[in-house]
C-alpha positions in Angstrom: 15.8 12.2 0.3 15.2 12.7 -3.1 11.1 12.9 -3.6 10.6 14.7 -7.3 8.7 13.4 -9.6 9.9 11.2 -12.0 9.0 11.7 -16.1 5.8 9.9 -16.4 5.8 6.3 -18.2 4.1 5.5 -20.9 3.5 2.0 -19.8 0.3 1.0 -17.0 1.6 -0.6 -13.6 3.2 -3.4 -12.8 3.4 -3.5 -9.0 0.3 -2.8 -7.2 0.4 -2.1 -3.0 -3.1 -2.5 -1.4 -3.3 0.4 0.8 -4.4 1.6 3.7 -4.9 2.4 7.5 -3.8 -1.0 9.9 -7.0 -3.7 9.5 -8.0 -2.9 6.7 -7.2 -5.6 5.1 -4.5 -4.8 3.3 -2.8 -8.4 3.4 -6.2 -10.2 2.8 -7.2 -7.7 -0.4 -3.5 -8.4 -1.7 -3.8 -12.3 -1.5 -6.7 -12.6 -3.2 -5.6 -9.9 -6.1 -2.8 -11.9 -6.0 -3.7 -15.3 -6.0 -6.3 -13.6 -8.9 -3.3 -12.0 -11.0 -1.1 -15.2 -10.3 0.9 -12.8 -9.3 3.4 -12.6 -6.1 2.6 -11.4 -2.7 5.0 -9.4 -1.0 3.3 -7.9 2.2 5.2 -5.0 3.8 5.0 -6.3 7.4 8.2 -8.6 6.1 10.1 -5.6 5.4 10.6 -4.2 8.7 13.3 -4.0 10.7 13.5 -5.2 13.7 13.7 -1.5 15.0 10.5 -0.7 14.0 8.9 -3.9 14.9 9.9 -3.0 18.5 9.1 0.4 18.3 5.6 -1.1 17.3 5.1 -3.4 19.5 5.4 -0.7 22.9 3.0 1.3 21.1 5.4 4.1 19.6 3.7 5.1 16.5 6.7 5.3 13.8 8.1 8.5 12.0 9.0 9.3 9.4 12.6 7.9 9.7 11.9 4.8 10.5 9.4 4.2 7.6 12.6 5.1 5.5 14.4 2.5 4.7 11.6 -0.8 5.0 9.5 1.5 1.3 13.0 1.4 0.1 13.8 -2.4 1.1 9.5 -3.3 0.1 9.7 -1.2 -3.7 13.0 -2.5 -4.4 12.0 -7.0 -3.9 8.4 -5.5 -5.4 10.6 -3.7 -8.0 12.5 -7.2 -8.5 9.4 -9.2 -8.6 7.4 -7.0 -11.1 10.2 -7.7 -13.7 10.7 -11.3 -12.6 6.1 -12.1 -13.1 5.5 -8.6 -14.9 3.7 -7.6 -12.3 4.1 -7.4 -8.0 1.3 -7.1 -5.8 2.1 -5.3 -2.3 0.5 -5.3 0.9 1.7 -2.2 2.3 -0.2 1.1 4.6 1.8 4.4 2.4 0.1 6.5 4.7 1.5 9.9 3.0 1.6 11.0 -0.2 5.3 11.4 0.2 5.6 7.6 0.6 3.7 7.1 -2.8 6.0 9.6 -4.1 9.1 7.9 -2.7 7.9 4.3 -3.9 7.4 5.6 -6.9 10.0 7.2 -7.3 12.3 4.4 -6.6 10.2 1.5 -8.6 11.4 3.6 -11.5 7.8 3.0 -13.5 4.1 3.3 -12.6 2.7 2.3 -9.0 -1.1 1.7 -9.2 -2.4 2.4 -5.3 -5.2 0.7 -4.1 -5.9 2.5 -1.7 -8.9 0.7 0.9 -11.2 3.7 2.4 -13.1 2.6 5.8 -14.3 4.7 8.6 -12.2 4.9 11.7 -15.2 3.3 13.4 -15.3 0.5 11.4 -12.0 -0.5 11.1 -11.5 -0.3 14.9 -14.5 -3.0 15.2 -11.8 -5.4 13.4 -9.0 -4.4 14.6 -10.3 -4.8 17.7 -11.1 -8.7 16.7 -8.2 -9.8 15.4 -4.3 -10.6 16.3 -1.5 -8.6 15.1 1.9 -10.0 16.4 2.9 -6.3 17.4 0.0 -3.4 16.1 -1.8 -3.2 19.6 -4.7 -1.2 19.3 -3.2 1.3 20.5 -1.1 2.7 17.4 -4.7 3.0 14.6 -5.9 6.1 15.7 -2.0 7.3 15.3 -2.5 5.6 12.3 -5.5 7.8 10.4 -3.7 10.8 11.5 -0.8 9.8 9.3 -3.3 8.6 6.2 -3.0 11.5 3.6 -6.2 9.7 1.8 -4.2 9.9 -2.3 -6.1 12.0 -4.1 -7.8 10.5 -7.5 -7.4 13.6 -8.8 -3.5 14.0 -8.3 -2.1 10.0 -8.3 -2.6 6.8 -9.6 -5.0 5.8 -7.4 -8.3 3.4 -7.1 -10.3 4.1 -3.9 -12.2 0.9 -2.9 -14.9 1.3 0.0 -13.5 -1.8 2.8 -17.4 -2.8 3.2 -17.5 -4.7 -0.3 -16.7 -8.8 0.1 -13.1 -9.5 -0.8 -14.8 -11.4 -4.0 -16.2 -7.1 -5.1 -12.9 -5.4 -4.5 -10.5 -7.6 -6.3 -13.2 -7.8 -9.5 -13.3 -3.3 -9.1 -10.0 -3.4 -9.2 -8.8 -6.4 -11.6 -12.0 -4.7 -14.0 -9.7 -1.0 -13.4 -6.1 -3.1 -14.3 -8.0 -3.2 -18.3 -8.6 1.0 -17.8 -5.9 1.8 -15.6 -2.7 3.5 -17.6 0.3 5.3 -16.3 0.0 8.4 -14.3 1.2 11.3 -16.4 1.0 14.1 -13.5 3.1 16.1 -14.7 2.3 16.9 -18.5 
């Protein structure tokens, strides 16, 4: 599986992925951003194969091999949606740098990753208050252990604190979109 860097693009990102650990607010922020931009939202949870869902439901963390088909399917759907609407919003954990590089490579164009930044304690409180079809609270520690916080110096990323209101997070993202150009990592 190649994750070699692709050539830099000159277009701004049409694919925006709201990312972070479980219960950071990816789906909620993604939905609000999609409404504000009149763009489709493709939630990564919908692209997991059944084997992944069953593994998580049983409290077993996914490994890299579990994630590749999921990331590929989600990215293909985002690319297709962006071709139709000129912008697409995704909600995906995208926890490791290699996953974000893979997504960008498969998309074949710049992707903006909006990282929802929150402490383990705060996210744990949120997770305890919600019900998820297959993501038990026991997997939160594995999410934080896997997380490689995106580096704004080397990745096309925007960091926003989860403690901000949804409206403020969306305004922050939208205000950055005018200034965010394709990230030219290899120049």
